[in-house]
ZADO-1210 file (C-alpha; in nm, 4 decimals, padded with zeros to 6 digits):
<atoms>
<atom x="05.5786" y="02.6346" z="04.9571" code="MET" pos="1"/>
<atom x="05.6098" y="02.3128" z="05.1546" code="SER" pos="2"/>
<atom x="05.8159" y="02.3046" z="05.4725" code="LYS" pos="3"/>
<atom x="05.8711" y="01.9298" z="05.4326" code="ALA" pos="4"/>
<atom x="06.2264" y="01.8052" z="05.4453" code="ASN" pos="5"/>
<atom x="06.2939" y="01.6234" z="05.1153" code="PRO" pos="6"/>
<atom x="06.5852" y="01.4331" z="05.2752" code="LYS" pos="7"/>
<atom x="06.3386" y="01.2367" z="05.4912" code="ILE" pos="8"/>
<atom x="06.1457" y="01.1229" z="05.1836" code="GLY" pos="9"/>
<atom x="06.4601" y="01.0405" z="04.9889" code="ILE" pos="10"/>
<atom x="06.6017" y="00.8402" z="05.2827" code="ASP" pos="11"/>
<atom x="06.2776" y="00.6416" z="05.3021" code="ALA" pos="12"/>
<atom x="06.2932" y="00.5244" z="04.9396" code="ILE" pos="13"/>
<atom x="06.6666" y="00.4642" z="04.9014" code="LEU" pos="14"/>
<atom x="06.7648" y="00.0992" z="04.9457" code="PRO" pos="15"/>
<atom x="06.9060" y="00.0233" z="05.2869" code="THR" pos="16"/>
<atom x="07.2459" y="-00.1306" z="05.3314" code="SER" pos="17"/>
<atom x="07.2310" y="-00.1599" z="05.7092" code="LYS" pos="18"/>
<atom x="07.3654" y="-00.4931" z="05.8251" code="SER" pos="19"/>
<atom x="07.3734" y="-00.6280" z="06.1810" code="VAL" pos="20"/>
<atom x="07.5217" y="-00.9591" z="06.2906" code="GLY" pos="21"/>
<atom x="07.5309" y="-01.0861" z="05.9334" code="GLY" pos="22"/>
<atom x="07.1673" y="-00.9880" z="05.8646" code="TYR" pos="23"/>
<atom x="07.0697" y="-00.7144" z="05.6211" code="THR" pos="24"/>
<atom x="06.7612" y="-00.5184" z="05.7172" code="ILE" pos="25"/>
<atom x="06.5163" y="-00.5266" z="05.4258" code="ASN" pos="26"/>
<atom x="06.3562" y="-00.2012" z="05.3239" code="GLN" pos="27"/>
<atom x="05.9904" y="-00.1834" z="05.4207" code="ILE" pos="28"/>
<atom x="05.7787" y="-00.1971" z="05.1085" code="LYS" pos="29"/>
<atom x="05.4185" y="-00.2931" z="05.0422" code="LEU" pos="30"/>
<atom x="05.4879" y="-00.6690" z="05.0595" code="GLY" pos="31"/>
<atom x="05.6648" y="-00.6329" z="05.3925" code="THR" pos="32"/>
<atom x="05.3795" y="-00.4244" z="05.5320" code="MET" pos="33"/>
<atom x="05.1263" y="-00.6870" z="05.4188" code="ALA" pos="34"/>
<atom x="05.3191" y="-00.9579" z="05.6033" code="ILE" pos="35"/>
<atom x="05.3572" y="-00.7382" z="05.9132" code="LEU" pos="36"/>
<atom x="04.9800" y="-00.6885" z="05.9165" code="GLU" pos="37"/>
<atom x="04.9251" y="-01.0627" z="05.8739" code="GLN" pos="38"/>
<atom x="05.1443" y="-01.1471" z="06.1747" code="ILE" pos="39"/>
<atom x="04.9937" y="-00.8672" z="06.3890" code="ASP" pos="40"/>
<atom x="05.3246" y="-00.6864" z="06.4176" code="SER" pos="41"/>
<atom x="05.3420" y="-00.3945" z="06.6605" code="PRO" pos="42"/>
<atom x="05.4115" y="-00.1874" z="06.3486" code="VAL" pos="43"/>
<atom x="05.0540" y="-00.2468" z="06.2334" code="SER" pos="44"/>
<atom x="04.8762" y="-00.2937" z="06.5690" code="THR" pos="45"/>
<atom x="05.0374" y="-00.0203" z="06.7768" code="GLY" pos="46"/>
<atom x="05.1392" y="-00.2674" z="07.0509" code="ALA" pos="47"/>
<atom x="05.4496" y="-00.1970" z="07.2583" code="ASP" pos="48"/>
<atom x="05.7676" y="-00.2515" z="07.0607" code="MET" pos="49"/>
<atom x="05.9412" y="-00.4646" z="07.3227" code="THR" pos="50"/>
<atom x="06.2084" y="-00.7076" z="07.2115" code="LEU" pos="51"/>
<atom x="05.9709" y="-01.0031" z="07.2536" code="PHE" pos="52"/>
<atom x="05.6952" y="-00.8332" z="07.0526" code="ASN" pos="53"/>
<atom x="05.9432" y="-00.7242" z="06.7867" code="MET" pos="54"/>
<atom x="06.1037" y="-01.0654" z="06.7236" code="LEU" pos="55"/>
<atom x="05.8510" y="-01.1686" z="06.4547" code="PRO" pos="56"/>
<atom x="05.8856" y="-00.8265" z="06.2904" code="THR" pos="57"/>
<atom x="06.2629" y="-00.8512" z="06.3007" code="MET" pos="58"/>
<atom x="06.2449" y="-01.1984" z="06.1447" code="TYR" pos="59"/>
<atom x="06.0307" y="-01.0649" z="05.8596" code="VAL" pos="60"/>
<atom x="06.2645" y="-00.7706" z="05.8067" code="MET" pos="61"/>
<atom x="06.5797" y="-00.9819" z="05.7711" code="VAL" pos="62"/>
<atom x="06.4564" y="-01.2942" z="05.5909" code="HIS" pos="63"/>
<atom x="06.3328" y="-01.3477" z="05.2355" code="PRO" pos="64"/>
<atom x="05.9552" y="-01.3262" z="05.1886" code="TYR" pos="65"/>
<atom x="05.9468" y="-01.6887" z="05.0762" code="ARG" pos="66"/>
<atom x="06.0845" y="-01.8165" z="05.4097" code="ASP" pos="67"/>
<atom x="05.8341" y="-01.6109" z="05.6057" code="THR" pos="68"/>
<atom x="05.5348" y="-01.7017" z="05.3904" code="LEU" pos="69"/>
<atom x="05.6235" y="-02.0720" z="05.3962" code="MET" pos="70"/>
<atom x="05.6413" y="-02.0683" z="05.7770" code="ALA" pos="71"/>
<atom x="05.3069" y="-01.8871" z="05.7936" code="ILE" pos="72"/>
<atom x="05.1487" y="-02.1345" z="05.5483" code="ASP" pos="73"/>
<atom x="05.2834" y="-02.4334" z="05.7450" code="ARG" pos="74"/>
<atom x="05.1564" y="-02.2720" z="06.0652" code="ASP" pos="75"/>
<atom x="05.5085" y="-02.2850" z="06.2093" code="THR" pos="76"/>
<atom x="05.5862" y="-01.9131" z="06.2065" code="PHE" pos="77"/>
<atom x="05.6016" y="-01.8614" z="06.5876" code="PRO" pos="78"/>
<atom x="05.8313" y="-02.1626" z="06.6327" code="GLU" pos="79"/>
<atom x="06.0453" y="-02.0570" z="06.3365" code="THR" pos="80"/>
<atom x="06.0883" y="-01.7101" z="06.4871" code="VAL" pos="81"/>
<atom x="06.1808" y="-01.8434" z="06.8321" code="MET" pos="82"/>
<atom x="06.4297" y="-02.0950" z="06.6904" code="LEU" pos="83"/>
<atom x="06.5903" y="-01.8122" z="06.4942" code="TRP" pos="84"/>
<atom x="06.5877" y="-01.5832" z="06.7998" code="ALA" pos="85"/>
<atom x="06.7736" y="-01.8492" z="06.9995" code="ASP" pos="86"/>
<atom x="07.0628" y="-01.8189" z="06.7522" code="THR" pos="87"/>
<atom x="07.1071" y="-01.4465" z="06.8205" code="LEU" pos="88"/>
<atom x="07.3564" y="-01.3184" z="07.0731" code="ALA" pos="89"/>
<atom x="07.1970" y="-01.0691" z="07.3151" code="ASP" pos="90"/>
<atom x="07.3926" y="-00.7719" z="07.1790" code="ASN" pos="91"/>
<atom x="07.3069" y="-00.8686" z="06.8185" code="VAL" pos="92"/>
<atom x="06.9372" y="-00.9015" z="06.9044" code="ALA" pos="93"/>
<atom x="06.9320" y="-00.5522" z="07.0564" code="LEU" pos="94"/>
<atom x="07.1299" y="-00.4007" z="06.7676" code="GLU" pos="95"/>
<atom x="06.9004" y="-00.5735" z="06.5211" code="LEU" pos="96"/>
<atom x="06.5922" y="-00.4448" z="06.7022" code="GLN" pos="97"/>
<atom x="06.7289" y="-00.0884" z="06.6930" code="ASN" pos="98"/>
<atom x="06.8178" y="-00.1160" z="06.3238" code="ALA" pos="99"/>
<atom x="06.4681" y="-00.2447" z="06.2418" code="CYS" pos="100"/>
<atom x="06.3103" y="00.0352" z="06.4465" code="LEU" pos="101"/>
<atom x="06.5259" y="00.2865" z="06.2581" code="ASP" pos="102"/>
<atom x="06.4016" y="00.1458" z="05.9256" code="GLU" pos="103"/>
<atom x="06.0407" y="00.1504" z="06.0459" code="ILE" pos="104"/>
<atom x="06.0718" y="00.5074" z="06.1683" code="LYS" pos="105"/>
<atom x="06.2363" y="00.6203" z="05.8447" code="LYS" pos="106"/>
<atom x="05.9429" y="00.4907" z="05.6404" code="VAL" pos="107"/>
<atom x="05.6648" y="00.6062" z="05.8709" code="PHE" pos="108"/>
<atom x="05.8028" y="00.9597" z="05.8938" code="LEU" pos="109"/>
<atom x="05.6952" y="01.0009" z="05.5307" code="THR" pos="110"/>
<atom x="05.3393" y="00.8732" z="05.5851" code="ALA" pos="111"/>
<atom x="05.0588" y="01.1266" z="05.6127" code="PRO" pos="112"/>
<atom x="04.9575" y="01.1805" z="05.9731" code="LYS" pos="113"/>
<atom x="04.6002" y="01.1615" z="06.0897" code="GLY" pos="114"/>
<atom x="04.4440" y="01.4085" z="06.3283" code="LYS" pos="115"/>
<atom x="04.5315" y="01.2071" z="06.6410" code="ASN" pos="116"/>
<atom x="04.8632" y="01.0547" z="06.5371" code="GLU" pos="117"/>
<atom x="05.1828" y="01.1447" z="06.7183" code="SER" pos="118"/>
<atom x="05.4648" y="01.2998" z="06.5201" code="ALA" pos="119"/>
<atom x="05.6966" y="01.0115" z="06.6087" code="ASP" pos="120"/>
<atom x="05.5646" y="00.6721" z="06.4925" code="PRO" pos="121"/>
<atom x="05.7527" y="00.4927" z="06.7688" code="LEU" pos="122"/>
<atom x="05.6078" y="00.7103" z="07.0452" code="GLU" pos="123"/>
<atom x="05.2650" y="00.6231" z="07.1899" code="PRO" pos="124"/>
<atom x="04.9719" y="00.8465" z="07.1091" code="ASP" pos="125"/>
<atom x="04.9198" y="01.0651" z="07.4183" code="PRO" pos="126"/>
<atom x="04.5450" y="01.0049" z="07.3984" code="GLN" pos="127"/>
<atom x="04.5882" y="00.6276" z="07.4217" code="THR" pos="128"/>
<atom x="04.9055" y="00.6013" z="07.6321" code="ALA" pos="129"/>
<atom x="04.8477" y="00.4710" z="07.9800" code="GLY" pos="130"/>
</atoms>
């Protein structure tokens, strides 16, 4: 019998209703993951999840796919993200980052773990941490 906690899996697939500063955090699905890989998000690269590194990820997670893909196609995605970031109050930016990290963690807790992966997807792998 599995020792897995079914609540973790159920939480990962239920639609999110978390809203911060007027932005609703989109649930991470396959399309979102594809975009996060395309923009080299820390979610897909394993880079540090600092506020600066997370801004593009946060943008993707709170805006419609169409807006993101159009900015990528026009090659204006970095500028679009920074212009958006300049509209965020400091406390909203930090709350938004935490809400996005919560959503990321919720989804990745259900993913199968490889031999060298840490149990917490937001914690560095001890073998690669400096």
